C-alpha positions as CSV (number, residue, x, y, z in Angstrom):
1,M,83.6,86.5,139.9
2,S,85.1,85.6,143.2
3,T,88.7,85.6,144.1
4,Q,90.1,83.2,146.7
5,V,92.7,84.6,149.0
6,R,95.1,82.0,150.4
7,S,96.9,82.8,153.6
8,V,100.6,82.4,153.4
9,S,100.7,81.5,157.1
10,S,98.7,78.3,156.4
11,D,101.6,77.0,154.1
12,V,104.4,77.8,156.6
13,P,104.4,74.5,158.5
14,A,104.6,72.5,155.2
15,L,107.3,74.8,153.8
16,A,109.3,74.6,157.0
17,S,109.2,70.8,157.0
18,H,110.4,70.7,153.4
19,A,113.1,73.3,154.1
20,H,114.2,71.3,157.1
21,A,114.5,68.2,154.9
22,L,116.5,70.1,152.4
23,L,118.9,71.2,155.1
24,R,119.2,67.6,156.3
25,I,119.9,66.4,152.8
26,V,122.4,69.1,151.8
27,A,124.3,68.9,155.1
28,S,124.5,65.1,154.8
29,Y,125.7,65.4,151.2
30,L,128.4,67.8,152.2
31,L,129.5,65.5,155.1
32,L,129.6,62.6,152.7
33,T,132.0,64.4,150.4
34,H,134.4,64.5,153.4
35,A,133.9,60.8,154.1
36,S,134.4,60.0,150.5
37,A,137.6,62.0,150.3
38,K,139.0,60.2,153.4
39,L,138.0,56.7,152.5
40,F,137.7,56.5,148.7
41,H,140.0,59.4,147.7
42,V,137.1,61.0,145.7
43,P,137.5,63.9,145.4
44,H,141.3,63.5,145.8
45,I,142.8,65.4,148.7
46,A,146.5,64.9,149.1
47,M,146.5,65.0,152.9
48,F,144.3,61.8,152.9
49,D,146.7,59.8,150.8
50,G,147.8,56.7,152.7
51,L,145.3,57.4,155.5
52,P,145.1,54.3,157.8
53,L,141.5,53.1,158.2
54,F,142.0,52.8,162.0
55,S,143.5,56.1,162.5
56,L,141.7,59.1,164.1
57,L,140.8,60.5,160.6
58,G,140.0,57.0,159.2
59,V,137.5,56.4,162.0
60,A,136.1,59.9,161.5
61,G,135.6,59.0,157.8
62,I,133.7,55.8,158.8
63,I,131.5,57.7,161.2
64,E,130.8,60.3,158.6
65,L,130.0,57.7,155.9
66,V,127.6,55.7,158.0
67,G,126.0,58.6,159.8
68,G,125.9,60.7,156.6
69,V,124.0,58.0,154.7
70,L,121.6,57.4,157.6
71,V,120.8,61.2,157.9
72,L,120.7,61.6,154.2
73,F,117.9,59.1,153.9
74,G,116.3,60.1,157.2
75,F,116.7,56.7,158.9
76,L,117.5,56.6,162.6
77,T,118.0,60.3,162.0
78,R,118.0,61.7,165.5
79,A,120.6,59.3,166.9
80,A,122.8,59.5,163.8
81,A,122.7,63.3,163.7
82,F,123.6,63.4,167.4
83,V,126.6,61.2,166.9
84,L,127.7,63.3,163.8
85,S,127.3,66.5,165.8
86,G,129.6,65.2,168.4
87,E,132.1,63.9,165.8
88,L,132.2,67.3,164.2
89,A,132.7,69.1,167.6
90,F,135.7,66.8,168.2
91,A,136.9,67.6,164.7
92,Y,136.9,71.3,165.6
93,F,138.5,70.9,169.0
94,I,141.1,68.3,167.9
95,G,141.9,69.5,164.3
96,H,141.2,73.2,164.2
97,A,141.3,74.8,167.6
98,P,144.9,73.8,168.3
99,Q,146.0,75.8,165.3
100,G,145.2,78.9,167.4
101,N,142.4,81.5,167.3
102,F,140.0,79.2,169.3
103,F,137.2,81.7,169.2
104,L,137.7,82.6,165.5
105,P,137.0,79.5,163.4
106,L,137.5,81.7,160.3
107,L,141.2,81.9,161.1
108,N,141.7,78.2,161.8
109,Q,139.6,76.8,158.9
110,G,137.1,75.4,161.4
111,E,133.9,77.1,160.1
112,P,132.6,74.0,158.3
113,A,133.1,71.8,161.3
114,V,131.4,74.2,163.6
115,L,128.5,74.9,161.3
116,L,127.9,71.3,160.4
117,S,128.1,70.3,164.1
118,F,125.3,72.8,165.0
119,I,123.2,71.8,161.9
120,F,123.4,68.1,163.0
121,L,122.6,69.1,166.6
122,F,119.5,70.9,165.3
123,I,118.5,67.8,163.2
124,A,119.0,65.6,166.3
125,A,116.7,67.8,168.3
126,A,114.1,68.6,165.6
127,G,113.9,65.3,163.7
128,P,114.3,64.6,160.0
129,G,111.6,66.9,158.5
130,A,109.8,65.8,155.4
131,W,111.0,63.1,152.9
132,S,112.5,60.7,155.4
133,I,112.3,57.0,156.1
134,D,111.7,57.8,159.8
135,N,108.4,59.6,158.9
136,R,107.2,56.7,156.8
137,R,107.6,54.1,159.6
């Protein structure tokens, strides 16, 4: 009886590509909840009530909606992720840093903006990973 030993390292590239895709999908979903709250009031967040579409937050919601859908499906991923990374960096510097504690996002509620900005920057540099329209073209 022979036993076959499989090397874990041979599975690493495939696992990394799938983990990369999961990161892309989950980050996009999280960003889409922000867009949905701003534009469609789902989930309802009181500070977005009466938000003008062509205000700074309204335009951010449009960018998050369009970019989030593109990155979610992995279509034009690098360009969309790059734009989203910049939008989230602006969100931190315009919306969170002025509250004080510039170097401590924990204290100005800017952690999600910083983290998502760097996740989308990674996706812009590394591509969409598995399960993307970009990889099927």
